[in-house]
RODRENTOR-834590 format. One record per residue: x, y, z of N, C-alpha, C, CB in turn. Coordinates in steps of 0.2 Angstrom, whole numbers, plus 5000, padded with zeros to 4 digits. Each point is the difference from the previous one (the first is absolute). Glycine has a CB too. Layout:
% RODRENTOR-834590
XYZXYZXYZXYZ
...
***
This chain:
% RODRENTOR-834590
507449475352499749985006499450045002501149965004
499050114994499550045001499349994996500950095003
499249894991499449994996499749935002500550064991
499849895011499749945003499750015006500949934994
499450115011499750025006499450044999501150005005
498950054991499450034999499449964997500750104998
499549854998499549964997499749955005500650004989
499949985016499749955005499650045005501049934998
499250145003499650045005499350024997501150045004
498849974990499450024997499549954997500650104998
499749854999499649954996499649955005500850014991
499449965014499649965005499450035003501149945002
499050125001499450035002499550024995500750055009
499549974985499550014995499749944997500750104997
499649855003499749934998499549985006501149974993
499150045013499549985005499450045000501049965007
499150114992499450044999499649984994500650095006
499749894989499649984994499649945001500950054993
499449905010499749945002499450015005501049944998
499150115007499550025005499450034996500950015009
499250044987499550034997499649964995500650105001
499849854996499649954995499549965004501150004993
499149985013499649965005499450045002501049935003
499250144999499550045003499450014994500950065008
499349954986499550014995499649944999500750084994
499549865007499649945000499550005006501049944994
499350085012499650005006499450054999501049965007
499250104991499550054999499549984995500850095003
499449884991499549974995499549955003500950024991
499449945014499649955003499550035005500949924998
499350125006499650035005499550054997500949985009
499350074987499650054998499649984994500850085004
499449894991499749994994499649935001500850064993
499549895009499749935000499649995007500949964993
499250085012499750005006500249935004499050064995
501649925004500249945003500550015006499849944990
500550015012500550015005500749964997499150005010
501450044991500749974997500349955005500250114994
500049845003500349945003500850024999499049914999
501350115006500750024999500549944999499850105007
500049844996500449944999500049974993499949985012
499550024985499949974994500150054994499249925005
500650154997500150054995499350004995501349995001
498249995002499350004996499550045004500349894994
499250125002499450045004499549945002500150114993
499749905013499549955003499350035002501049935004
498550034997499450035002500050015008499449954990
501050015014499950005007500650045002499549895001
500550145006500550045003500649955000499250075007
501449974992500749965000500450045005499949964989
500550015015500550045005500550034996499849925009
500450144994500650044997500749975001499350105001
501149884994500649985002500550044997499649884999
500950155005500450054997500549984995499950055011
500349994985500549984994500649975003499550094993
500849945013500649975003499949935002500350125003
499149864999499949935002499949954994499550045010
500349994984499949964994500649994996498850045000
501650025000500649994996500650045004499350004989
500949965016500650035004500650014997499549955010
500750004985500650014997500050064995500249875001
499350144996499950054995500150075004499349934992
500350085013500050065004500750015003498850005002
501449965002500750005003500650004996499549955009
500450014985500650004995500050074997499949884999
499550154999500150064996500250065005499149964993
500750045013500350055005500849995001498850015005
501449924995500749995001500450024994499749915008
500050084986500450034994500050075000499649904994
499950145009500050075000500550025005498850004997
501349975009500550025005500749994997499249975009
500949974987500649994997500250054995499849885002
499750144994500150064996500250065003499249954992
500550075014500150065004500749995002498850015004
501549944999500649995002500550014995499649925009
500350054985500450014994500150074998499749894996
499850155004500050074998500450045006498949994994
500950005012500450035005500749995000499049995007
501249944991500749985000500450044994499749895005
499950124990500350034994500150075001499449924993
500150125011500150075002500650015005498850024997
501349935007500450005006500749994997499249965008
501050004987500649994998500250064995499949875001
500750155000500250064996500349974993500350075011
499649984984500249984994500850015000498950044994
501449925002500750004999500350044994500049895006
***
């Protein structure tokens, strides 16, 4: 239970950060190298200004689900340390 809890505690936030930095690199390439404006809804570089749409609005199940899995992992780790060994 401890290994699964640690896995659930660590992997979802790392996956979310990986996805975030992947998108950030595309946004920076679009704005700094291409001189365009990033369309967050379509995920493409455009010539005209685009509104900023937060990641939690674009993928709420991914963000909230990842954080929920992390909390479940935390509870599993705490439960494992709380229960005494027999």
